[in-house]
C-alpha positions as CSV (number, residue, x, y, z in Angstrom):
1,M,0.0,0.0,0.0
2,I,1.2,3.5,-0.8
3,F,0.1,6.9,0.3
4,R,0.1,9.7,-2.3
5,L,-1.5,13.1,-2.9
6,E,-4.8,13.0,-4.6
7,E,-4.8,14.2,-8.2
8,Q,-7.6,15.9,-10.1
9,I,-8.1,12.8,-12.2
10,D,-8.9,10.9,-8.9
11,H,-11.8,13.2,-7.9
12,N,-14.7,11.3,-9.2
13,D,-13.3,8.0,-7.9
14,V,-12.7,9.4,-4.5
15,E,-16.2,10.9,-4.3
16,Q,-17.6,7.5,-5.2
17,L,-15.4,5.9,-2.6
18,T,-16.5,8.4,0.1
19,R,-20.2,7.7,-0.8
20,E,-19.7,4.0,-0.5
21,A,-17.8,4.4,2.8
22,F,-20.6,6.5,4.5
23,W,-23.7,5.2,2.8
24,N,-26.4,4.4,5.5
25,V,-23.9,4.5,8.3
26,Y,-24.9,7.6,10.3
27,Q,-28.1,8.5,8.5
28,P,-30.2,7.3,5.5
29,G,-27.8,7.8,2.6
30,C,-25.0,10.1,3.3
31,C,-23.7,13.6,2.6
32,E,-19.9,13.2,3.0
33,H,-19.2,12.9,-0.7
34,L,-20.8,16.4,-1.2
35,V,-18.9,17.8,1.7
36,L,-15.7,16.6,0.1
37,H,-16.7,18.1,-3.3
38,K,-17.4,21.5,-1.7
39,L,-14.3,21.4,0.4
40,R,-12.1,21.2,-2.7
41,E,-13.5,24.5,-3.8
42,S,-13.0,26.2,-0.5
43,E,-10.1,28.5,0.4
44,A,-9.8,26.5,3.7
45,F,-8.9,23.3,1.8
46,I,-5.3,22.2,2.3
47,R,-4.3,20.6,-1.0
48,E,-0.9,19.4,0.3
49,L,-2.8,17.3,2.9
50,D,-5.3,15.6,0.5
51,F,-4.0,12.0,0.5
52,V,-5.2,8.7,-0.9
53,A,-4.2,5.2,0.0
54,A,-3.7,3.0,-3.0
55,E,-3.4,-0.8,-3.1
56,D,-2.5,-2.6,-6.4
57,G,-3.2,0.6,-8.2
58,K,-6.7,1.1,-6.8
59,I,-7.6,3.9,-4.4
60,V,-9.0,2.3,-1.2
61,A,-9.0,5.3,1.2
62,N,-8.8,9.1,1.4
63,I,-8.3,11.8,3.9
64,V,-8.6,15.6,3.5
65,Y,-7.6,18.5,5.7
66,S,-9.0,22.1,5.9
67,R,-8.2,25.1,8.0
68,M,-10.3,25.9,11.1
69,Y,-11.9,29.3,11.8
70,K,-11.7,31.3,15.1
71,D,-14.2,34.1,15.5
72,G,-14.9,34.0,11.8
73,R,-11.2,34.3,10.7
74,M,-9.4,31.4,9.1
75,C,-6.5,29.9,11.1
76,S,-3.1,29.5,9.5
77,S,-1.8,26.9,11.9
78,I,-4.9,25.0,13.1
79,A,-6.7,22.5,10.8
80,A,-9.3,19.8,10.8
81,F,-9.3,16.5,9.0
82,G,-12.3,14.8,7.4
83,P,-14.0,13.2,5.8
84,V,-11.8,10.1,6.3
85,S,-13.0,7.4,3.9
86,V,-12.1,3.7,3.6
87,H,-13.9,1.6,1.0
88,P,-16.2,-1.0,2.8
89,D,-14.2,-3.9,1.2
90,H,-11.1,-2.7,2.9
91,Q,-12.5,-1.6,6.3
92,G,-11.3,-3.4,9.4
93,K,-7.7,-3.7,8.2
94,G,-6.3,-0.7,10.0
95,I,-6.0,1.5,6.8
96,G,-7.9,4.4,8.3
97,G,-5.6,4.5,11.3
98,K,-2.5,4.3,9.0
99,I,-3.6,7.2,6.8
100,I,-4.5,9.3,9.8
101,T,-1.1,8.7,11.4
102,Y,0.7,9.3,8.2
103,T,-1.0,12.6,7.5
104,L,-0.8,13.9,11.0
105,Q,3.0,13.7,10.6
106,K,2.7,15.4,7.2
107,A,0.5,18.1,8.7
108,K,3.2,18.8,11.4
109,E,5.8,19.0,8.6
110,T,3.8,21.6,6.8
111,G,3.5,23.9,9.8
112,I,0.2,22.8,11.2
113,K,0.4,23.2,15.0
114,A,-2.9,21.5,16.0
115,V,-5.7,19.5,14.5
116,M,-9.4,19.6,15.6
117,I,-12.0,17.0,14.8
118,T,-15.4,15.7,16.0
119,G,-15.7,11.9,16.4
120,S,-15.4,9.0,18.8
121,P,-13.1,9.7,21.8
122,Q,-12.6,6.0,22.2
123,Y,-11.2,5.7,18.7
124,Y,-9.3,9.0,18.2
125,C,-7.5,9.0,21.6
126,R,-5.1,6.5,20.2
127,F,-3.8,9.2,17.8
128,G,-3.3,11.7,20.6
129,F,-6.6,13.5,20.5
130,V,-8.1,14.8,23.8
131,P,-11.3,16.8,24.5
132,A,-10.8,20.4,23.2
133,S,-12.4,21.7,26.4
134,K,-9.1,20.8,28.1
135,Y,-7.7,23.9,26.4
136,D,-10.9,26.0,26.8
137,I,-11.6,25.4,23.1
138,Y,-15.3,25.0,22.1
139,L,-17.5,24.9,19.1
140,P,-20.1,27.7,18.6
141,G,-23.1,27.3,20.9
142,A,-21.4,24.6,23.0
143,D,-22.3,24.2,26.7
144,R,-19.0,25.2,28.4
145,D,-20.1,23.5,31.7
146,K,-19.7,20.2,29.9
147,E,-16.7,18.4,28.6
148,N,-18.0,18.1,25.0
149,E,-15.9,15.0,24.6
150,F,-16.7,14.5,20.9
151,F,-15.0,17.7,19.9
152,M,-11.3,16.9,20.2
153,V,-7.9,18.4,19.5
154,N,-4.4,17.0,18.9
155,E,-1.6,19.4,19.8
156,L,1.2,18.8,17.2
157,E,3.5,21.4,18.7
158,E,3.7,21.1,22.5
159,G,2.5,24.1,24.3
160,Y,1.0,25.8,21.2
161,L,-2.6,25.7,22.5
162,K,-1.9,27.4,25.8
163,A,-2.8,30.8,24.1
164,C,-5.5,29.5,21.8
165,A,-8.6,29.3,24.0
166,G,-11.8,30.4,22.3
167,T,-14.5,29.4,19.9
168,Y,-13.6,27.6,16.7
169,D,-15.7,26.4,13.8
170,F,-15.3,24.1,10.7
171,D,-15.5,25.4,7.2
172,K,-19.0,26.1,5.9
173,S,-18.5,23.2,3.4
174,F,-19.5,20.8,6.2
175,M,-23.0,22.4,6.4
176,V,-25.0,20.9,3.5
177,K,-28.7,21.0,2.9
178,E,-30.8,17.9,2.1
179,D,-31.9,19.2,-1.3
180,E,-28.2,19.9,-2.2
181,V,-27.3,16.3,-1.3
182,D,-30.2,14.9,-3.3
183,A,-29.3,16.9,-6.3
184,F,-25.6,16.0,-6.1
185,D,-26.5,12.3,-5.5
186,K,-28.1,12.1,-8.9
187,K,-24.6,12.1,-10.5
188,F,-24.1,8.6,-9.0
189,V,-25.5,5.2,-9.4
190,P,-28.8,5.0,-7.4
191,K,-28.6,3.3,-4.0
192,V,-31.3,2.4,-1.5
193,K,-31.5,4.5,1.6
194,R,-32.4,2.8,4.9
195,E,-35.1,3.9,7.2
196,A,-34.3,6.8,9.6
197,R,-33.5,5.9,13.2
198,E,-33.6,7.9,16.5
199,S,-29.9,7.4,16.9
200,D,-29.0,8.9,13.5
201,I,-26.4,11.7,13.4
202,L,-27.7,14.5,11.2
């Protein structure tokens, strides 16, 4: 397996991969392939941290990074990663963990001082992520009396976050509307959406 930068010729394949990876996982259908598509057009997108994992010449995983915003201003040294996509046929092999580890090091080499994400604390703690509230860092509207354990940060340069307390937000590309997703999804082979559940993450 090799890790390499995504090329423009890969875009359609990677969007298809992302759709397959997330379809019916967190909600009926998915929106992550549209998020990826919109991120590529955003000024927050970090092209030098857009990596794919390829095995036998076929792309099996992808990860992208984008810059975070603090008080409406784009950060130069604080980024987020996601979506992270691994094709269903290759999940459970540790590929996701490998591409995360590889790109966190690349991010550090390019001058990124900290990475923020939302996700499972039980999974992401292995990569050095801790609740962002430890550094008095929160998402807009967050209850500051709670730990908000699903919003996490990884300090790539020790001590950098001591002076970074405040409110941070992801690029607006992550906010997509249902009608946008439905329109974009028509570019792909039709797939059946499962029924909605109370536990869905919308």
